KEKE-3310 file (N, C-alpha, C; in steps of 0.2 Angstrom, whole numbers, plus 5000, padded with zeros to 4 digits):
npx = (4855:4868:4873:4887:4891:4890:4896:4909:4914:4912:4904:4912:4924:4933:4940:4945:4953:4962:4970:4975:4984:4992:4998:5009:5026:5043:5061:5064:5052:5047:5055:5053:5039:5040:5047:5038:5028:5034:5037:5024:5020:5014:5023:5032:5028:5034:5046:5042:5035:5045:5052:5043:5042:5056:5056:5047:5053:5065:5059:5051:5061:5067:5062:5061:5056:5041:5024:5023:5032:5026:5014:5018:5024:5013:5005:5013:5013:5000:4999:5007:5000:4988:4993:4998:4986:4977:4984:4983:4969:4966:4973:4967:4954:4955:4959:4947:4938:4943:4942:4928:4923:4930:4935:4942:4959:4968:4976:4969:4958:4961:4970:4987:4994:4988:4990:5002:5012:5022:5032:5027:5011:4995:4980:4967:4957:4956:4950:4949:4964:4978:4990:4987:4978:4986:4996:4988:4983:4996:4999:4988:4988:5000:4996:4991:5003:5011:5018:5013:5020:5024:5012:5008:5017:5013:5001:5004:5012:5003:4995:5006:5009:4997:4995:5006:5002:4992:4999:5009:5001:4994:4982:4965:4960:4948:4950:4961:4956:4946:4954:4961:4950:4947:4958:4959:4946:4947:4958:4954:4943:4948:4957:4948:4940:4950:4954:4942:4942:4954:4951:4940:4946:4955:4946:4941:4951)
npy = (5093:5081:5065:5063:5076:5081:5072:5070:5080:5091:5102:5110:5112:5102:5102:5116:5115:5105:5112:5123:5116:5109:5119:5123:5123:5120:5117:5111:5108:5099:5089:5084:5081:5071:5061:5059:5053:5042:5035:5031:5021:5005:4996:4997:4989:4976:4980:4989:4979:4970:4979:4982:4969:4967:4978:4973:4961:4966:4975:4966:4958:4966:4965:4954:4937:4939:4944:4957:4956:4946:4953:4963:4956:4950:4961:4967:4956:4956:4968:4966:4955:4961:4971:4964:4957:4967:4974:4965:4964:4977:4981:4973:4978:4991:4990:4985:4995:5006:5001:5000:5013:5021:5034:5049:5054:5069:5073:5069:5076:5090:5102:5100:5112:5117:5111:5104:5090:5078:5065:5048:5048:5040:5039:5036:5028:5035:5036:5026:5034:5024:5026:5034:5026:5015:5022:5025:5013:5007:5016:5015:5002:5001:5009:5005:5002:5013:5028:5044:5055:5048:5044:5057:5060:5049:5053:5065:5059:5052:5063:5070:5060:5060:5074:5074:5066:5074:5086:5082:5080:5068:5064:5069:5079:5072:5059:5056:5057:5048:5036:5036:5034:5021:5014:5016:5011:4997:4992:4995:4987:4974:4973:4974:4962:4952:4953:4949:4936:4931:4933:4924:4912:4911:4910:4897:4889)
npz = (4986:4984:4991:4990:4988:5000:5009:5004:4995:5003:5002:4993:5001:5002:4990:4991:5002:4998:4988:4996:5004:4995:4988:4996:4996:4995:4996:5008:5014:5004:5005:5018:5017:5007:5015:5025:5018:5013:5025:5028:5019:5014:5011:5022:5032:5036:5042:5052:5060:5063:5071:5082:5087:5092:5101:5110:5115:5121:5130:5139:5144:5153:5165:5180:5181:5184:5189:5183:5172:5165:5162:5154:5143:5138:5134:5124:5115:5111:5105:5094:5087:5084:5076:5065:5060:5058:5048:5038:5036:5033:5022:5012:5013:5010:4996:4991:4994:4986:4973:4973:4975:4966:4964:4956:4956:4961:4950:4939:4939:4939:4928:4923:4926:4937:4949:4960:4958:4965:4963:4957:4951:4952:4942:4946:4959:4971:4984:4998:5006:5006:5012:5023:5030:5033:5042:5052:5056:5061:5072:5080:5083:5091:5102:5115:5122:5122:5130:5136:5129:5118:5112:5108:5099:5090:5085:5079:5069:5061:5056:5049:5039:5032:5028:5020:5009:5003:5000:4991:4980:4978:4984:4989:5004:5009:5005:5013:5026:5026:5025:5037:5046:5042:5045:5059:5063:5059:5066:5080:5081:5079:5090:5101:5098:5099:5112:5119:5114:5120:5134:5135:5132:5143:5154:5152:5155)
capx = (4862:4869:4877:4894:4893:4890:4901:4916:4915:4911:4902:4918:4929:4938:4945:4949:4958:4968:4974:4979:4990:4996:5002:5015:5031:5050:5066:5064:5045:5046:5059:5049:5033:5042:5049:5032:5024:5038:5036:5017:5019:5012:5029:5036:5025:5039:5051:5038:5033:5051:5054:5039:5044:5062:5055:5043:5058:5069:5054:5049:5068:5070:5059:5062:5050:5036:5018:5024:5035:5021:5009:5022:5025:5006:5003:5017:5011:4993:5001:5010:4995:4983:4996:4998:4980:4974:4987:4980:4962:4965:4975:4962:4948:4957:4959:4940:4935:4946:4939:4921:4922:4934:4936:4948:4965:4969:4980:4964:4953:4964:4975:4994:4997:4984:4992:5009:5012:5028:5032:5022:5004:4990:4974:4961:4957:4959:4947:4953:4971:4981:4995:4984:4975:4992:4999:4983:4984:5002:4999:4982:4991:5005:4993:4991:5010:5014:5017:5009:5024:5024:5006:5007:5021:5010:4995:5008:5014:4997:4994:5011:5008:4991:4997:5011:4999:4989:5005:5012:4996:4992:4975:4961:4959:4943:4953:4965:4952:4943:4959:4962:4944:4947:4964:4957:4941:4949:4962:4951:4938:4951:4959:4942:4939:4955:4954:4937:4944:4959:4947:4936:4951:4958:4941:4940:4957)
capy = (5091:5074:5062:5064:5083:5083:5068:5069:5087:5095:5109:5113:5113:5097:5105:5122:5113:5102:5118:5126:5112:5107:5125:5124:5120:5122:5112:5107:5106:5093:5083:5082:5078:5064:5057:5056:5048:5035:5031:5029:5016:4999:4992:4997:4984:4971:4984:4991:4973:4968:4984:4980:4963:4969:4982:4968:4956:4970:4977:4960:4956:4971:4963:4947:4932:4941:4946:4963:4954:4943:4958:4967:4952:4949:4968:4967:4951:4958:4973:4963:4951:4966:4975:4959:4955:4973:4976:4960:4966:4984:4982:4970:4982:4997:4989:4984:5002:5010:4999:5002:5021:5023:5041:5051:5057:5076:5074:5067:5081:5097:5102:5100:5118:5119:5107:5102:5083:5076:5057:5045:5048:5037:5044:5033:5024:5040:5035:5030:5034:5018:5028:5037:5020:5011:5025:5025:5006:5007:5020:5012:4995:5002:5014:5003:5002:5020:5033:5050:5058:5044:5045:5063:5059:5045:5057:5069:5055:5051:5070:5071:5056:5062:5080:5073:5064:5080:5091:5079:5080:5062:5063:5074:5078:5068:5053:5055:5057:5041:5031:5036:5031:5014:5011:5016:5006:4990:4991:4995:4982:4968:4973:4972:4955:4948:4953:4945:4929:4930:4932:4918:4907:4911:4907:4890:4885)
capz = (4988:4984:4997:4988:4989:5007:5013:5000:4992:5009:5000:4990:5005:5000:4985:4993:5007:4994:4985:5001:5007:4989:4986:5001:4993:4996:4996:5015:5014:4999:5008:5024:5015:5004:5020:5028:5013:5013:5031:5029:5014:5016:5011:5028:5037:5039:5046:5059:5063:5066:5077:5087:5090:5095:5107:5115:5118:5125:5136:5143:5147:5158:5172:5182:5180:5189:5186:5179:5166:5161:5159:5149:5137:5135:5131:5117:5110:5109:5100:5087:5084:5082:5070:5059:5058:5056:5042:5033:5034:5031:5015:5008:5013:5006:4989:4989:4994:4981:4967:4973:4974:4960:4963:4952:4960:4959:4943:4934:4940:4937:4923:4926:4929:4942:4955:4960:4960:4966:4963:4952:4954:4948:4940:4949:4965:4976:4990:5003:5006:5009:5017:5029:5033:5036:5047:5058:5059:5065:5078:5084:5086:5096:5107:5122:5125:5122:5135:5133:5124:5112:5109:5105:5092:5085:5082:5074:5063:5057:5053:5045:5033:5029:5025:5014:5003:5000:4998:4985:4975:4977:4987:4992:5011:5011:5005:5019:5032:5025:5026:5044:5049:5040:5049:5066:5064:5058:5072:5086:5081:5080:5097:5105:5097:5102:5120:5121:5113:5126:5140:5135:5133:5150:5158:5150:5157)
cpx = (4863:4873:4884:4896:4894:4896:4908:4918:4915:4909:4907:4924:4935:4943:4949:4954:4964:4972:4978:4985:4995:5000:5008:5021:5038:5055:5065:5057:5044:5050:5055:5043:5035:5044:5043:5028:5028:5037:5029:5016:5018:5018:5033:5034:5030:5044:5048:5036:5039:5053:5050:5040:5051:5061:5051:5048:5062:5065:5053:5056:5070:5067:5061:5056:5045:5030:5019:5027:5030:5016:5012:5023:5018:5004:5007:5015:5004:4994:5003:5005:4990:4986:4996:4991:4976:4977:4984:4973:4962:4968:4970:4956:4949:4956:4952:4937:4937:4942:4931:4919:4924:4933:4942:4953:4965:4972:4975:4959:4955:4969:4982:4996:4993:4986:4999:5009:5020:5028:5027:5015:4999:4984:4968:4962:4959:4956:4947:4960:4974:4986:4992:4981:4981:4995:4994:4983:4990:5001:4993:4984:4995:5002:4994:4998:5014:5013:5014:5014:5024:5018:5005:5011:5017:5004:4998:5010:5009:4995:5000:5010:5002:4992:5001:5007:4995:4994:5008:5008:4994:4985:4972:4961:4954:4946:4957:4961:4948:4948:4961:4956:4945:4952:4962:4951:4943:4953:4959:4946:4942:4954:4954:4940:4944:4955:4948:4939:4949:4956:4943:4941:4954:4952:4939:4946:4956)
cpy = (5084:5072:5064:5071:5085:5079:5068:5076:5092:5102:5113:5114:5108:5099:5111:5120:5109:5107:5121:5123:5110:5113:5127:5120:5123:5116:5108:5104:5099:5087:5080:5078:5071:5059:5054:5051:5041:5031:5028:5023:5009:4994:4992:4992:4979:4974:4986:4984:4970:4973:4983:4974:4963:4972:4977:4964:4960:4973:4972:4958:4960:4969:4956:4943:4934:4943:4952:4961:4950:4948:4962:4963:4951:4956:4968:4962:4953:4963:4970:4959:4956:4969:4970:4958:4962:4975:4971:4962:4972:4985:4979:4975:4989:4996:4988:4991:5006:5008:5001:5009:5023:5030:5043:5054:5065:5077:5072:5072:5088:5097:5102:5106:5121:5116:5106:5095:5081:5068:5055:5046:5044:5041:5042:5030:5029:5039:5028:5030:5028:5020:5030:5031:5016:5015:5025:5018:5005:5010:5017:5005:4996:5006:5011:5003:5008:5024:5039:5054:5054:5044:5051:5063:5054:5049:5062:5065:5054:5057:5071:5066:5058:5069:5079:5071:5069:5085:5088:5078:5073:5060:5069:5074:5073:5060:5051:5053:5050:5035:5031:5033:5023:5011:5010:5011:4999:4988:4990:4989:4975:4967:4971:4965:4950:4948:4949:4937:4927:4929:4926:4912:4906:4908:4900:4885:4881)
cpz = (4988:4990:4996:4990:4996:5011:5010:4998:4998:5007:4996:4994:5004:4995:4987:4998:5003:4991:4990:5004:5001:4987:4990:4999:4995:4996:5003:5016:5010:5002:5014:5022:5011:5009:5024:5024:5013:5019:5032:5023:5017:5016:5017:5033:5040:5043:5053:5063:5067:5072:5083:5091:5094:5102:5112:5118:5123:5132:5141:5147:5152:5165:5173:5180:5185:5185:5181:5172:5162:5158:5153:5142:5134:5131:5124:5112:5107:5103:5093:5084:5081:5075:5064:5056:5055:5049:5036:5031:5031:5024:5010:5007:5009:4999:4987:4989:4988:4974:4967:4972:4968:4958:4960:4957:4957:4952:4938:4934:4938:4932:4926:4929:4935:4949:4954:4962:4960:4967:4958:4955:4949:4947:4943:4956:4971:4983:4992:5002:5009:5014:5023:5033:5037:5042:5053:5061:5063:5072:5083:5087:5092:5102:5114:5126:5125:5128:5132:5128:5117:5108:5106:5098:5087:5082:5077:5068:5058:5053:5047:5038:5029:5025:5019:5008:4999:4997:4992:4979:4974:4979:4989:5000:5013:5010:5011:5025:5032:5027:5034:5048:5048:5045:5056:5067:5064:5064:5079:5087:5082:5087:5102:5104:5100:5109:5122:5120:5119:5132:5141:5136:5140:5155:5157:5153:5164)
residu = (MET:THR:LEU:LYS:TYR:ALA:LEU:TYR:ASP:TRP:GLY:GLY:ALA:ASN:ILE:TRP:LEU:PHE:HIS:ALA:ILE:ASN:ASN:ILE:HIS:GLY:GLU:TRP:VAL:ASP:ARG:ILE:MET:LEU:THR:GLY:SER:SER:LEU:GLY:ALA:HIS:GLN:ARG:PHE:PRO:ILE:TYR:LEU:ALA:LEU:ALA:SER:LEU:ILE:ALA:VAL:ILE:GLY:ALA:SER:ARG:TYR:SER:LEU:SER:ARG:GLN:ALA:LEU:GLU:GLN:ALA:ARG:GLY:TRP:LEU:LEU:VAL:ILE:ALA:VAL:PHE:ALA:LEU:ALA:TYR:THR:VAL:GLU:ILE:GLY:LEU:ILE:GLY:TRP:LEU:LYS:ALA:LEU:ALA:ASP:TYR:PRO:ARG:PRO:ILE:ALA:VAL:PHE:PRO:PRO:GLU:ALA:ILE:GLN:VAL:ILE:GLY:HIS:ALA:ALA:ARG:ASP:HIS:SER:LEU:PRO:SER:GLY:HIS:ALA:ALA:PHE:ALA:ALA:THR:LEU:ILE:ALA:SER:LEU:TRP:PRO:GLN:LEU:ASN:ARG:PRO:LEU:ARG:THR:PHE:GLY:VAL:LEU:PHE:ILE:VAL:TRP:VAL:GLY:LEU:SER:ARG:ILE:ASN:LEU:GLY:GLN:HIS:PHE:PRO:ALA:ASP:VAL:LEU:ALA:GLY:ILE:PHE:VAL:GLY:LEU:GLY:VAL:THR:ILE:THR:LEU:ARG:TYR:GLY:LEU:LYS:ILE:LEU:ILE:GLY:ASN:ALA:ALA:GLU:THR:ARG)
# end
C-alpha cells in the first residue's frame, strides 16, 4: 500500500465520496454551491478585511474609554493582523503545495460524461483546495471574537465552501480537507506567534 493510496485515495473512498457529492444537482443546489464557492474565493479578501475593520471600529466605539474598550480594540486588531498575515502566507503556501503535488483535477481523471462540472475547471494543481484554505483562514482568524452562534455559522461556512468545490466538480474531498488543514494550521500558528510577540513587547515596556 503506497502513501498516496492511504493518505489521499483513502482506499478508494476519496473517489467514491467525490461522486456521491458531485451527483447532487438541481437548480437551487447549483445556486447555493456557486454562491458558496464564490464566497470562498481568495479575491474576496479585501472585502472581508474591510468588513472586519469596520466591525472592529463599531465594536470598540460602543464602549467608553475603559479597560473593556481597550481589550475589545486589542482583540479586533489582533484578528485583523492575523487575517492579513495568514492570507499572505497561506496563498503563497497553497501555490507552492499545488505545484509540488501537481495532482490532477477531477476533469482530468474522469471522462466528461462521468462527472458534472460547473464553471471553468483547471485540469491540474488540485491539491490542496485554495477555496477551502481561504475559508478556514477567514473563520479561524475571526474565531476569538465570535460568539457561539457565529462560531457555529463559521464552521458551517467552511463546510459549505468545501462541499461546493466538490459538488461543482473542481476538487476531490482530499483536496478540500488538505486546504482546511493548511488554512487552520497557518492561522493558528501565526496567532500564537503574534500573541507571544505582543506579550514580550508588553513586558519590555
